[in-house]
C-alpha positions in Angstrom: 27.5 2.3 -21.0 24.0 0.1 -21.0 20.3 0.8 -21.7 17.7 -1.1 -22.4 15.6 -3.4 -25.0 12.2 -3.3 -25.9 11.4 -6.6 -23.9 12.6 -5.1 -21.5 9.8 -2.1 -21.3 6.3 -3.0 -19.4 3.8 -3.6 -22.3 2.3 -0.4 -23.3 -0.9 -0.4 -22.2 -3.9 1.0 -24.6 -6.0 3.6 -23.9 -9.0 3.7 -23.5 -12.1 5.4 -25.3 -13.0 9.4 -25.0 -16.3 9.7 -24.0 -17.2 13.0 -24.2 -19.9 13.4 -22.1 -17.5 13.1 -19.5 -15.6 16.6 -20.3 -12.0 17.4 -21.5 -9.9 14.9 -21.9 -6.3 14.8 -19.8 -3.2 14.0 -20.6 -1.3 13.3 -17.6 2.0 11.5 -17.2 2.5 10.0 -13.7 5.9 8.6 -12.3 6.9 6.6 -8.9 10.2 7.6 -7.3 13.1 5.3 -9.0 13.3 1.9 -6.6 17.3 1.8 -6.4 19.4 -1.4 -8.5 21.0 -2.5 -4.9 18.5 -4.2 -3.2 14.8 -6.6 -3.9 10.8 -4.8 -3.9 9.3 -5.4 -0.9 6.3 -4.7 0.8 7.0 -1.4 2.3 8.0 0.3 -1.5 5.1 -1.4 -2.8 2.6 1.2 -0.7 4.2 4.2 -3.3 4.1 1.9 -6.5 0.4 0.8 -5.2 -0.6 3.4 -4.7 -0.2 5.6 -8.0 -1.0 2.3 -9.6 -4.8 2.5 -8.9 -4.6 6.2 -9.5 -3.5 5.9 -13.7 -5.5 3.3 -13.7 -8.6 4.9 -12.5 -7.6 8.4 -15.5 -7.7 5.2 -17.9 -10.7 3.9 -17.0 -12.3 7.5 -17.5 -11.3 8.0 -20.3 -7.7 10.7 -19.7 -4.7 9.4 -21.4 -2.7 8.9 -18.7 1.5 7.4 -18.8 3.7 5.3 -16.2 6.6 5.6 -16.6 9.5 4.6 -14.3 12.9 3.1 -13.9 15.1 1.9 -12.5 17.8 4.2 -10.1 20.9 2.5 -11.0 24.4 5.0 -10.4 26.2 5.2 -6.8 28.7 4.4 -5.0 26.8 0.7 -3.4 25.6 -0.4 -6.4 30.1 -0.1 -7.8 30.5 -1.7 -4.3 28.0 -4.1 -4.6 29.2 -5.4 -7.7 33.2 -5.4 -6.8 32.3 -7.5 -3.7 30.0 -10.1 -5.9 33.0 -9.9 -8.9 30.6 -9.1 -12.1 30.2 -5.1 -13.5 27.6 -2.6 -12.1 25.3 -3.4 -15.5 25.3 -7.1 -14.6 24.5 -6.3 -11.5 21.3 -3.7 -12.4 20.3 -5.5 -15.7 20.2 -8.1 -13.5 18.0 -6.4 -11.0 16.1 -4.6 -13.3 14.3 -8.2 -14.5 14.2 -8.7 -10.7 11.9 -5.6 -9.9 10.0 -6.0 -13.0 9.0 -9.3 -12.4 7.5 -8.0 -8.9 6.0 -5.1 -10.3 3.5 -7.9 -12.4 3.1 -9.9 -9.7 2.0 -7.2 -8.7 -0.4 -6.0 -11.4 1.3 -2.4 -11.5 1.2 -1.4 -15.3 3.5 0.7 -16.4 4.1 1.9 -19.9 7.9 2.1 -19.9 9.7 0.9 -16.9 13.4 2.0 -18.5 16.8 2.7 -16.5 19.0 5.7 -15.2 22.1 4.4 -17.2 20.3 4.5 -20.0 21.7 6.3 -23.0 18.9 9.0 -23.1 18.9 9.6 -20.1 22.7 11.0 -20.3 21.5 13.2 -23.1 18.8 14.6 -20.8 21.8 14.8 -18.5 23.8 16.6 -20.4 20.8 19.6 -21.6 19.7 19.8 -17.3 23.6 20.5 -17.2 23.6 22.9 -20.4 21.1 25.3 -19.2 22.4 25.6 -16.0 26.4 26.2 -16.8 24.5 28.8 -19.4 22.3 30.1 -15.5 24.9 30.5 -13.3 24.2 28.2 -11.0 27.4 26.5 -11.2 30.2 26.8 -8.6 32.9 24.6 -7.7 33.8 23.9 -3.7 36.4 21.4 -2.5 35.1 19.5 -0.3 36.3 17.4 2.8 35.6 13.3 3.3 37.3 10.9 5.0 38.9 7.8 2.2 39.5 4.4 2.1 42.8 4.2 1.4 42.9 0.3 0.6 39.5 0.4 -1.6 40.8 3.4 -3.5 37.3 6.2 -3.1 35.6 8.3 -0.8 33.2 6.8 1.8 29.7 7.8 2.6 29.0 8.0 6.0 27.3 4.7 5.8 30.2 2.8 4.7 32.6 4.0 8.1 32.0 2.6 11.5 33.1 3.3 14.8 32.7 3.6 18.5 30.1 6.8 19.6 32.0 9.4 20.1 29.1 10.5 23.1 28.4 7.1 24.4 31.5 5.7 23.7 29.2 2.7 22.4 30.3 0.4 20.0 30.4 -0.4 15.8 27.8 2.1 15.0 27.8 4.3 11.5 29.0 7.1 10.7 25.9 9.5 10.9 24.0 8.6 13.9 24.2 5.8 16.7 21.6 3.4 16.9 22.3 3.4 21.0 21.7 7.1 22.5 20.3 8.6 18.9 23.1 11.7 18.7 24.1 12.6 15.1 27.0 13.5 14.3 30.1 13.6 11.0 32.0 10.7 9.8 35.1 11.8 11.3 34.1 12.3 14.5 33.8 8.2 15.3 36.3 6.9 17.6 39.1 4.5 15.8 36.5 4.6 12.5 37.0 1.9 10.4 36.0 1.7 6.5 33.1 -1.1 6.8 34.6 -2.3 2.6 37.8 -2.8 4.4 37.9 -2.7 7.5 41.3 0.2 6.5 41.9 3.5 8.8 40.0 6.1 6.9 41.6 9.3 5.7 40.7 12.3 6.0 41.0 13.8 1.9 40.0 16.9 -0.2 38.4 17.2 -3.5 36.9 19.2 -5.8 33.4 18.9 -6.0 30.6 20.9 -8.0 27.3 22.8 -6.4 24.1 24.6 -7.6 23.2 27.8 -6.1 20.0 26.9 -5.5 19.3 30.3 -3.9 19.0 31.9 -7.0 16.4 30.0 -7.6 15.1 30.9 -3.7 12.3 33.9 -5.2 10.8 30.9 -8.6 9.7 27.9 -5.4 8.8 29.7 -2.6 6.2 31.2 -5.6 5.5 27.8 -6.9 5.5 25.9 -3.3 2.5 28.4 -2.8 0.3 28.6 -5.9 -1.9 26.1 -8.0 -1.6 23.6 -4.5 0.9 21.1 -6.2 1.2 20.4 -2.4 0.0 19.5 -0.2 -0.4 22.0 2.9 2.1 20.4 5.6 4.0 19.8 3.3 3.7 24.0 2.1 3.7 24.8 5.6 7.3 23.4 6.4 8.7 23.7 3.3 8.5 27.1 4.3 9.5 27.1 8.1 12.4 25.0 7.1 13.4 25.7 4.0 12.6 28.3 2.6 12.9 30.7 5.1 16.2 30.8 4.6 19.2 30.6 1.8 19.5 27.8 0.0 22.3 25.7 0.7 24.9 24.9 -2.4 23.4 21.2 -3.2 26.6 19.7 -4.4 26.0 17.6 -7.4 29.4 15.3 -7.7 31.2 12.4 -7.2 35.3 12.4 -7.8 36.2 8.8 -9.1 36.1 6.3 -8.2 32.4 6.2 -9.5 29.5 4.8 -10.6 27.6 6.7 -13.1 27.9 9.0 -16.3 30.9 11.3 -16.0 30.5 15.1 -16.8 31.3 16.1 -19.5 33.0 19.1 -18.8 34.4 18.5 -15.6 36.5 14.7 -16.8 37.4 12.3 -13.0 33.9 13.8 -12.0 30.7 12.3 -12.2 27.2 13.4 -12.3 26.2 12.3 -8.3 23.0 9.4 -7.9 19.8 12.3 -7.2 21.5 14.8 -10.8 20.8 12.1 -12.6 17.9 10.1 -11.1 15.2 12.6 -11.5 15.5 13.3 -15.0 15.4 9.7 -15.6 11.1 10.0 -16.0 11.5 12.1 -18.7 14.1 9.5 -20.0 11.2 6.9 -19.4 9.2 9.1 -21.2 11.8 9.2 -24.2 11.5 5.7 -24.5 8.5 5.2 -24.3 7.5 7.8 -27.3 10.1 6.7 -29.7 8.2 3.1 -29.3 4.7 4.7 -30.1 4.8 7.2 -32.7 5.1 9.9 -29.5 6.7 13.8 -29.5 9.0 13.6 -26.2 8.4 17.8 -26.3 4.6 17.0 -25.8 4.8 15.3 -22.9 7.6 17.6 -20.7 7.1 21.5 -22.9 4.1 21.5 -22.9 1.4 23.8 -21.1 -1.1 21.0 -22.1 0.4 18.0 -19.7 0.3 17.1 -16.2 3.0 16.3 -14.6 1.9 14.7 -11.2 4.6 12.2 -9.1 4.0 10.3 -6.3 7.3 10.2 -3.8 7.4 9.2 -0.3 7.8 12.1 3.0 12.2 11.2 3.0 12.1 12.4 -0.7 10.8 15.5 -0.5 13.1 18.3 -0.4 13.9 17.3 -3.7 10.6 17.2 -5.5 9.8 19.5 -5.0 13.1 22.6 -4.4 15.7 21.1 -6.2 13.7 18.8 -10.0 11.7 22.2 -9.8 14.3 24.8 -9.8 16.4 21.9 -12.5 13.0 21.8 -14.8 12.9 25.5 -14.2 16.1 26.2 -15.5 16.1 23.9 -18.5 13.0 24.6 -19.6 10.5 21.7 -19.0 7.3 21.2 -17.2 7.2 22.0 -13.5 4.9 19.3 -12.1 1.3 19.6 -11.8 0.8 17.8 -8.1 3.1 15.8 -6.6 1.3 13.7 -4.4 3.5 12.5 -1.1 2.6 10.0 1.3 3.9 8.2 4.8 5.6 5.3 6.1 4.6 1.3 6.6 5.1 0.2 9.4 4.0 -3.8 10.3 1.8 -4.6 13.2 2.4 -0.8 14.5 6.4 -1.4 14.2 8.8 -1.5 12.0 9.8 -3.3 9.4 12.4 -6.3 10.9 13.8 -8.8 9.2 13.9 -11.0 12.6 10.4 -10.7 13.6 9.8 -11.7 9.7 7.6 -8.6 9.2 10.5 -7.1 6.8 8.6 -9.0 2.9 10.3 -9.3 0.0 7.8 -8.6 -2.3 8.2 -12.4 -4.3 7.8 -13.7 -0.8 4.3 -12.2 -0.8 3.7 -13.8 -4.0 4.0 -17.2 -2.9 2.1 -17.5 -0.4 -1.0 -15.1 -1.1 -3.0 -13.1 -3.5 -1.9 -9.7 -4.5 -5.6 -9.1 -4.4 -5.7 -8.4 -1.1 -2.4 -6.7 -0.1 -3.7 -3.9 -3.5 -7.5 -3.6 -1.8 -5.8 -3.9 2.1 -2.7 -0.5 1.3 -6.6 0.9 -0.6 -8.4 1.0 2.5 -5.8 2.7 4.3 -4.2 5.4 1.9 -5.1 8.8 1.9 -4.9 12.5 0.8 -2.4 13.1 3.1 1.4 12.2 4.9 -0.3 9.6 7.7 1.6 6.1 7.9 0.1 3.2 7.3 0.2 0.2 9.1 -0.1 -3.4 7.9 -2.2 -5.5 10.9 -2.7 -9.3 9.4 -5.0 -9.7 11.6 -6.9 -6.5 10.0 -6.2 -7.7 7.4 -7.4 -10.9 7.0 -10.2 -9.9 8.0 -10.8 -6.2 6.2 -10.7 -9.0 2.7 -12.5 -12.0 4.3 -15.4 -9.6 5.4 -15.1 -7.0 2.5 -13.8 -8.7 -0.7 -15.4 -12.1 -0.7 -18.6 -11.5 1.7 -19.7 -9.2 0.4 -18.7 -8.0 -3.2 -17.8 -11.6 -4.5 -20.6 -13.1 -2.5 -22.7 -11.2 -5.9 -21.5 -12.9 -7.8 -21.2 -16.0 -6.7 -25.2 -16.1 -5.9 -26.8 -16.1 -8.8 -23.8 -16.4 -12.1 -25.1 -20.3 -11.2 -28.3 -19.5 -11.9 -28.0 -16.9 -14.7 -25.9 -19.1 -16.9 -27.7 -21.0 -18.1 -30.8 -18.6 -18.4 -29.0 -15.4 -19.2 -29.7 -11.9 -18.1 -33.6 -10.4 -17.7 -34.1 -8.7 -22.0 -35.1 -5.0 -19.4 -34.3 -4.3 -15.9 -35.9 -5.1 -13.2 -37.4 -3.1 -10.4 -34.7 -3.2 -7.7 -36.3 -0.7 -4.9 -33.7 2.0 -6.4 -30.5 -0.1 -5.8 -28.9 0.2 -9.8 -29.3 4.6 -9.4 -28.6 4.8 -6.0 -24.7 3.4 -6.9 -24.8 5.2 -10.3 -25.2 8.3 -8.5 -22.9 7.8 -5.6 -19.7 7.3 -8.9 -18.9 11.3 -8.5 -17.7 11.2 -5.4 -16.0 7.7 -6.0 -14.2 9.3 -8.5 -13.7 12.6 -6.9 -11.7 10.4 -4.1 -9.5 8.3 -6.1 -8.8 11.6 -7.7 -8.0 13.2 -4.5 -6.3 10.1 -3.9 -8.5 9.4 -1.4 -9.1 5.6 -1.4 -9.7 5.2 1.7 -12.6 7.1 1.2 -13.5 5.7 -2.2 -13.7 2.0 -0.4 -15.9 2.9 2.1 -18.0 4.6 -0.1 -17.8 1.2 -1.9 -17.6 -1.5 0.6 -21.8 1.0 1.6 -22.7 -0.6 -1.5 -22.2 -3.9 -0.9 -24.5 -3.3 2.4 -27.4 -2.4 0.3 -26.9 -5.0 -2.1 -26.4 -8.2 -0.3 -29.8 -7.7 1.7 -31.4 -7.9 -1.4 -30.4 -10.9 -2.7 -30.5 -12.7 0.9 -34.9 -11.4 0.8 -35.1 -12.5 -2.8 -33.7 -15.4 -2.4 -32.4 -16.9 -5.5 -30.9 -21.1 -4.0 -34.9 -21.2 -3.5 -36.0 -19.8 -6.0 -34.0 -22.2 -8.4 -36.6 -24.9 -6.8 -39.4 -24.2 -8.3 -39.5 -24.3 -12.2 -42.9 -21.5 -12.5 -39.7 -19.5 -10.9 -37.7 -19.0 -12.8 -38.2 -15.5 -14.6 -38.2 -13.7 -11.0 -34.9 -15.9 -10.2 -33.7 -14.4 -14.1 -34.6 -11.0 -12.5 -33.0 -11.8 -9.2 -29.9 -12.3 -10.8 -30.5 -10.0 -13.1 -30.2 -7.2 -11.1 -27.8 -9.3 -8.4 -25.1 -8.9 -11.2 -25.2 -5.8 -12.2 -24.9 -4.8 -8.8 -22.4 -7.0 -8.1 -20.6 -5.1 -12.1 -20.9 -2.1 -10.5 -18.9 -2.8 -7.7 -16.2 -4.7 -10.7 -15.7 -0.9 -12.1 -15.5 0.9 -9.2 -12.9 -1.6 -8.1 -11.0 -1.7 -11.3 -8.8 0.2 -10.4 -7.8 -1.3 -7.4 -9.4 -4.8 -7.7 -7.5 -5.2 -12.1 -8.0 -8.5 -12.0 -11.2 -9.1 -10.1 -12.4 -6.2 -13.1 -11.2 -9.5 -15.7 -12.9 -12.0 -14.2 -15.9 -10.2 -13.7 -16.1 -9.1 -17.7 -15.6 -12.5 -18.7 -18.2 -13.7 -16.6 -20.9 -11.0 -18.0 -18.8 -10.9 -21.4 -18.2 -7.2 -21.0 -14.8 -6.7 -20.2 -14.4 -3.6 -18.1 -13.0 -0.8 -19.8 -14.9 2.8 -19.2 -16.6 4.8 -16.1 -19.4 5.1 -17.3 -20.1 0.8 -17.0 -21.3 2.0 -14.0 -23.6 3.4 -15.0 -25.6 1.3 -17.3 -27.5 -1.6 -16.6 -26.3 -4.7 -18.5 -29.3 -6.1 -19.7 -30.2 -9.8 -22.4 -27.0 -10.6 -22.7 -25.9 -14.3 -22.0 -23.9 -15.3 -18.3 -21.0 -17.6 -18.6 -19.9 -20.2 -16.9 -19.1 -19.3 -13.2 -15.2 -19.1 -12.5 -13.4 -19.2 -9.4 -12.4 -15.6 -8.3 -10.7 -14.4 -5.0 -10.9 -17.2 -2.1 -10.4 -15.9 1.7 -7.0 -15.1 3.2 -5.8 -18.4 5.1 -4.1 -17.4 8.4 -1.7 -19.9 8.7 -0.4 -18.8 4.7 0.4 -15.7 6.4 2.4 -16.9 9.0 4.1 -18.7 6.2 5.6 -16.1 5.0 5.8 -14.9 8.3 8.9 -18.2 8.8 10.1 -17.7 5.0 11.0 -13.9 5.5 12.9 -14.5 8.5 15.1 -17.6 7.2 16.1 -14.6 4.7 19.6 -13.0 5.1 20.0 -10.5 7.8 22.8 -9.4 6.2 21.7 -7.7 2.2 24.5 -5.8 0.6 27.3 -3.9 1.7 26.1 -0.9 3.0 22.8 -1.9 2.8 21.6 -0.6 6.7 19.4 1.9 5.9 17.6 -0.9 4.0 14.0 -0.9 5.6 13.4 2.2 4.4 10.9 3.1 2.5 13.0 3.5 -1.1 17.0 2.0 -0.4 17.2 5.5 -3.1 15.6 8.1 -1.4 17.4 7.9 2.1 19.7 10.4 0.8 19.6 14.3 1.9 19.9 15.9 -1.0 22.1 18.5 1.2 24.1 16.4 2.4 28.0 16.4 1.0 28.3 12.8 1.7 25.6 9.6 0.4 24.6 9.8 5.1 21.1 8.3 4.7 18.5 11.2 6.2 17.3 11.0 9.3 13.7 10.5 9.8 13.4 11.4 14.0 9.6 12.1 14.6 10.8 14.8 16.7 13.0 17.7 16.2 16.5 18.0 17.4 16.9 17.7 21.0 17.4 21.1 22.2 19.4 22.5 26.0 17.3 25.6 28.0 19.8 27.9 26.9 18.7 26.9 23.0 15.3 27.1 24.2 15.0 30.0 26.3 16.1 32.3 23.3 12.9 31.9 21.7 11.3 34.9 23.3 7.5 33.9 23.6 5.4 37.5 24.1 1.0 37.5 24.3 -0.2 39.3 21.5 -2.8 40.8 20.3 -4.3 40.9 16.6 -5.7 44.4 16.1 -5.9 44.4 11.6 -5.9 41.4 9.4 -6.0 41.5 6.3 -5.6 38.6 2.9 -2.9 38.4 0.9 -4.0 39.0 -2.5 -1.5 37.4 -4.7 -0.5 34.6 -1.8 -3.3 31.3 -1.7 -2.4 30.8 2.7 -0.6 34.0 4.0 -2.9 36.5 6.4 -1.4 39.7 7.0 -1.4 40.6 10.7 -0.8 43.2 12.3 0.4 42.4 16.4 0.2 44.3 19.2 2.8 43.5 22.4 1.5 46.0 24.4 2.3 49.8 24.5 3.5 50.9 21.3 5.2 47.6 20.0 3.4 46.4 16.6 4.7 44.2 14.6 3.6 42.8 10.3 3.3 39.2 10.4 2.6 37.0 7.8 0.9 33.8 8.6 -0.6 30.2 5.7 -3.5 30.5 8.3 -6.2 31.6 5.3 -7.4 28.8 4.8 -8.5 28.0 8.3 -10.3 32.0 9.7 -11.2 34.9 8.0 -9.7 38.7 8.7 -11.9 39.4 10.9 -12.8 36.5 13.1 -8.9 37.5 14.1 -9.4 41.1 15.0 -9.3 40.9 19.0 -8.2 37.9 19.7 -5.1 37.2 21.2 -2.3 34.9 20.0 0.9 33.5 21.4 3.7 35.4 19.0 7.3 34.4 19.1 9.2 38.0 18.5 12.2 37.9 18.8 12.6 35.5 15.3 14.6 37.7 12.7 12.9 39.8 10.1 12.5 37.8 6.9 11.7 40.1 3.5 8.9 38.7 1.6 7.4 38.7 -2.1 4.4 40.4 -0.2 6.3 42.3 2.6 8.9 42.1 5.8 7.3 40.0 8.1 8.6 40.5 12.0 7.3 37.7 14.3 5.2 34.1 13.8 2.5 33.7 15.4 1.4 29.8 17.0 -0.4 27.3 16.1 -1.2 23.5 15.5 -2.4 21.4 13.3 -1.3 19.8 9.8 -2.1 22.7 7.7 -5.0 24.2 5.4 -8.7 23.7 7.0 -6.6 22.1 9.8 -4.3 25.1 11.5 -5.3 25.8 14.9 -4.1 29.4 16.4 -2.5 28.7 20.2 -3.9 31.3 22.3 -3.9 31.9 26.2 -6.5 32.9 28.2 -8.8 36.0 28.2 -6.7 37.6 31.1 -3.4 37.7 30.3 -1.7 40.8 28.5 -0.3 41.8 25.3 4.0 41.4 25.4 3.1 39.0 29.0 5.8 36.7 28.1 4.9 33.2 27.7 7.3 30.4 29.8 
């Protein structure tokens, strides 16, 4: 079992001083999903790591104690097979990939307090603690599982390691989980003439003993947790309640038989913890490594009510981080997540990243051509608090960076700094028509947007301030004032205003653009270290000679990056056909008995007309509505379906509707839904609605002439 050395850890970030005027100091433990050690970092990955880095930098700027931990996800069949193919040990492979990952993250100014590995001894020790707790809680059971087996490689095959002819459309060379041609999904054994991707051998069906976690025993706890205290975005809560928590939770296959690269289970020799078991425990292990290095207590960070735990993940791994992981933490006695911040995927030019088009761009290739500040700002300008996908459009990318950062922000400094460097700043802050005070007052709204992960709103607010500041310089024309020695004091005042307005913008942008903030601090001989610097102007100090801060985006460099990306080999390591997704480690459904990639289909699976006709949609009238005091999101509705037919329905619409607004309203009810027992009573149906959850929920209603009980066709 390998481990990371001190020089492999990210540099410890010094905590900023706390200003008591800003309220209580928070202790924040922040994580991003662990990148899989089977492939390089690409732009899709960077959405999450940049998003998280911005949030952590903001919290530190506000004076809170925040640490950002991460690690390489190093276990699994794919790692084992790649190492075999390359003729080296798994330990050598994962050490090499970790160096590459940390190099790329550092290139994008992503600053971890600790970057570890799931193959570290701390992680193995913690895995044993979790396993013991699950055993003692009576949550572990054993079952026989049948899977395809490669007799030549001597290993069971995950679905992505099997190819054959689609059983539906007969297209050849399809993977073992779904057909790229017709979209059919199936079991690997259903393939016509299946073969192993690794050796070309015909797989056999073999049975092995697997260990499972009985997640259903935690159903009540999980149902309560997902609905309380805003741990999750509203649309995520609705999704979990509608797709998982509305029925018994399936047992979770948590082991893999040998051969497998990972940690062997102490009380089940020949079996290994599945990669999804030890990967999230890696959050705690990485924290533990940091604690050992800086003299902190792990108990204070993972077993204290004073610590907030914030996970940042992509929407493809919602299931694990919102159901299984909280269940593991609860059972083992660790802090539950305070908030799971979930983001969407990245598209490029409105389409999935493509190697053939050159839009599947590795981090290292981007860094050879473009400034990382460009991408950090562009992503920030797109990221909101919801799960919407974001698109990287290179024309917009060029225009936004050139207009906002170069034309508005840096322009404020570049037009005045050369004059101020020989005069210094005025001894008192001049009259600027209220510009500085206005921007200082805007700080609260900008901070609130950062806190809520609504970076797009924060960027808009900051650029609005830049739009107010630039006309001041244009009207004052310091380049004209500089030609008249008699107007030197006036010139100094103009430069003092302009540079202070620039400094305010640099403070507000510091979480997104740390390099620009550093250069602004160097220019004004006053390092940007805390948010409060945006509230007080700087006066009576020297100004250093102006140094280059940011250049305009050159479209030729974008094109060169795309062309170089096209030159990369189309094939990555064996079995990496899912590498275009956001996180290779995250492409597995944690409820699957194999390592098959999670399907990310925008619509539900196709159904027949016969399937649809089983759903009995009826017009219903709300005859009573009341709040459920114990529930944050639910209203209790009594529906009349005509005559004496009544149904009680619990609906997650409290944020959108007041009970008295609903009484007498016609709605569409799923009348034949099996009753579901909840903590608050039995729900006998469902009302239909559209929207994203929270306040954005819109009940579907028939026209006023419809009668309760009528069938909806």
